[in-house]
N, C-alpha and C positions, 0 to 999 in steps of 0.2 A: 292519667288515672292512677290513683294511689292504691297499692295493694298491701294488705296485711298478711304476713306469713307466720306460720309456726310449724315446728317440726316435731314429730313424734318418733322417738328412737327406741326401738325394742331390741334388747340384747338378751339372748338365752330365755326367750319367752316372757321377759319382764320389762315393763316400761321404765326405762332408765333416763328419760328426758330430763328430769330434774337434776341429774348428776352431770349433764353435759355442759361444758363451757361453750355457750352458743357461738361466740365469735370464732371458735376453732372448727366448727362443723362445716364440712364441704364434701361434695361428691361429684364424680365425673361419670357420665354415661357415654359409652362408645358403641358404635355400630360395628358388628363383626369382631368383637373382642371382649375382654374382661373389663367391666366397670369397677370403679373403686370408690371408697369412702374413707374419711379420716376425721378424727375428733380427739379432744382431750376431755377426760372426765375426772371428777374429784369426788372422793367418798371417805367416810370415816373408816378407820382401819378395820378391816375384816368384814365390813358390811356387805360389800360386793367385790369379787375379784374376777375381772374378765380374763378369759383364756382363749387361746387359739382354738378354732373349730366351733365356737359358739355361733348360732344363727343370729343374723342381724337384719332388721327391717327398718327402713326410714320412710316415713310418710309425710307428705306435704299438705298442710291445711291452709287454704287460701281464702281470704275474704276480700271481695272487690271494694265494698263500701262499708263504713261503720254500720253495724246492725243488719247488714245484708246477709244473703245466703252464703254458706261456706262450701268449698269444694275440697274433697280429700282425694289425693292421688298417691299411689304407691310409687316411690321414686327409686328405691334401692332394696335389693334382697340378696343376701349372700352369707358368707362365713367370715368370722374374725380371723385375720391372718397374722396379726401382730398386736401385742399388748405389753408395752414397756412401762415398768413401774418407776415412779420418781417420788420420793418422799421429800416434801418441802417444809417440813416442820409442823408442829402442832399435832392435831389429830387427823389431818387429812392426807390421803394418798392421791397422787395424780397419776393417771394412766393415759399414755399416748397410744391411741388405738388406730388400726387400719383394718379394712375389710375388703374382700374381693367378691364380686358377684358369682353366681353359680356357673357362669361360663368357665371358671377356673377348672372345672371338671375336665375340660377338654385338654388341659395342659398335662394332666396326670396319667393319661392313658395313651398307649401306642398301638398302632394298627399296622398289620402286614397282610394286605389283601390285593387281589388282582381281579378286576372286573372287565368284562367284554360285552359290548352291546347292552348296556344297562342304563336305565334312566336315573335321574337324581333320587326319585322316591324309592328306588330299589337299593341304591348304594348307601344312602345315609342310614336307613334303619339297620342294614346289615352291619355297618360299622359300629353302631351303638350296641347291637346285640353281641357281636363277637368280642368286643372289648369289655363287656359287662357293665358299661355305663348305664344301660337300662336297669340294671339291678339296683342302682342308686335311686330309683324311683322316677327316672326321667322318661316321659313318653314322647311320641313324635307324630302326633296327629296333624301338625302344621307343616309337614313336608310336602311341597307340591311336586307334581310329576317332573317338571323341568326338562332340560335337554337330554339327549341320549349320547352317551360316550361310546366311541368305537373301542377305546381302551382307557382304563384308569387304574393305575397301580399305586398303592400306598406301600412303600418299601421301608417299613419300620420307622414311621414318622408319627408325631403326635396327632391326635385327633384334630386338634386345632389347625395344624398345618394342612391336614387333609381337607378340612372344611374351607380353609382359605383358598386352596387350589380349586375347589369346587365352586366357590363364589366367583373366582376370577374369570371363569369361562361360562358360568350360567347367568351372570348378571343379577343373581339373587343375593339376599343377605340372610344371615342366621342370627338367632338370639334365643334365649330361654324365656318363655312367657311365664311370668309368675302371677297367679290369680290374686285378685284384690283381697281375697279371704285368707291368703297365706298366713300361717302354715297349714291351714285347712285347704284341701285341694291337691292338685297335681302339677308339678313342673312339666312344661310341655315345650319341646324344641320346635321352633318355627324356622323353616328354610324356604323363603319365598321373597317376593318383592314387598317391602313395607307399605302400609297404607296409612293415611292421615286419620287419626281418631276424630270422630264428630265433635265439633265444638272447639277444636284446636285453632289457635290463631294461625293465619296463613300468609301474613305479610310482615316483612322486616323493612322498615323505612325510618325516616327522620323523626316520625311521631312516636315511635316506641323504642328507638335505640339511644343509648347513652352516648355522650361525647366524653371519652376518657380525658382526665385533666391534662395529661401530657401528650395527647394526640388529638389533633383537631378533627380527624376523620377516622372511622373504623378502618381496620387494615384490609386491603384487598390486594392480593398478590398473584402474579402469574403462577400457575400450579406446575412448577418445574419438577416437583416430586413425582408427578404422574405423567411425565413426558419423556420420550426417548425416540430418536430417529435412527438408532442402531440398537439392535438387541442381539445378545449372545445367550443361547440356551444350552446348558450342559445337562446331559442325561446319560442313561445307560445303566448297565449292571456290573457285576464283578468281572465279566468277561469283556464287554464292550464299553467304551467310554466315548459317547458321541458328542459332538459339538456342532451346533447349527448357528449360523450368523446371517442376519438379514438387515439391510439398510434401506432407508427412504432417501434417495439422493436429492429429490426435489425439496424435501424438508431441510436437509442438510444445507443446501445452497441458500434457502430462504433464511435460515438461522445465521449462516455466515454473513450474509448481507446485513442483517439486522444487528448482529452483535459485534461485528468486526473481528470475529474469531474464526476458527476452523468450522464452527457450527455443528460439531458432532456432540450429541448427547447420548451416551451409551448406558444401557441397563443390562445387567447380567441376571439370569434366572437359573437356579439350580433345580432341575426337575428329575430326580432319580427315579420317579415313578414312571417316566417314559422310557421304555426299553427298545423301541422300534425307531430306526433312523428316519424313516419317512414320516412317522408321526411327529418326530422331533422337529423336522423341517416345517411341517404344517403348523405346529405349535408356534414356531418362531414367526411365521407369517402372520398368524392370528394376533400374537402379542404386538408385533410391529404395527399392524393395522389399528390396534386399540390405542397404543401409547403415542403414536406419531401424530395423532390428530387432536390431542387434548391440551395443547399449549394455549389454545384460545380460551379454555376454561380457567376459572379462577378459584382461589380459596378466599373465602370471606370470613372474617372474625369480628364479631360485634358483641356488645354487652347490652342486655335489656333487663328491665324489671318486670316485664310482662310474663306471667306464668303460663303453663300449658303447652309449650313447645315440646315436641317429642323427637328423639333420635330416630332417624330413618324416614322422617316425613319430608315431603317437598314443600318448599316455601317460595314465595315470590319476594325477591330482594329488589327494592325500588330505591336506588340511590344514583340518580342520573349524573351527579357530579363525580361519582366514582366509576362511571362507565357501566353501571348496572341499572339499566332502566327496565323494570319489570322482567327480571331474569329468573327463570325457574332454577332453583338450586336444591340440593339434598343435604339435610342436616346429618352430619356424621359424628358430632361431639357436642355435648352440653356440659359445662362445668358450673355448678351452683355453689355459691359462697354465702354464708350467713354473716350478716353484718351486725355490729353493736350488740344490742340485747336480744337479737334473734328475730325481730319483726321485719327487718329490711333485708331483702335478698337480691343478689344479682345473678344473672344467668349469662355466662359467656358462651356464645353459640358459634360453632364453626360449621360452615356449609361449603359444599363444592358444587360447581355447575359449569355450564348448563348440564341438566340431567338428561337431555335428549340425546 
């Protein structure tokens, strides 16, 4: 099926789409992190001068068939982080622009707090309130109760790092929900398991995946980045510096036999928020249990022209020749590139799984 796309780019509350060089427009949506967008725009001298801090909105308008109905989706909302000026002669100025999503707020604030016997929906709102992030207009109605921590210490770390630690052991994800009416409405933090929006495509297979010119098959790789059979966790405070190490000898032996090496895959975790040695040992055991069983999972990267896929949604990847026969995977990255005159788009999708 052929899809017709167009982008609507709003910068500083004004529609700047006509100024965008369409072939330079791209954006990347990430789960549990800052999404980005970049483009080049040209304008007559002095007509419009982009500057850092300006709000940016990118919307995707899709039409499945000529003359058919259109679908408008909000694809990016954030702030301009870079605008480099380049004069190329004549009366035009070129601006190379980059923007970061509103999750960049979490990089700018630090938190120093200690929590005991608190649930996720108690910890997250307190972090937002004590760091004054909520003053920026961010609400948190989407934070679910989540698990209960015996102890969680944020020892002067960024809010992003604190949220990363919380996602690591809750199994939840976080993102800022931007209403379709934005800038009208409220930015709302979501801290929960993502759900697949109604109407989203749910399958990636040979029917909707592109075959890259220089690669006969989409890339499917063992997910070694998420694997470890030995973990070292360093924690403690200014007085005590604890180190906990745990190994899975069965996994080490299996990897040694398969790889012809010593078979040891080590990951180190710095957790200054853990100031109790017994808690550090328990954390090391939990991390080993999590990371030593994920080698069977894979990272899949494929390109599609089908719109509507969402970061955080579960999809079924059906590529039997790649060893992925109806495998449930979780999309954690989508990079959209605008081609040619702006009507042809490709979406590079990265997914990890199995999700169970």
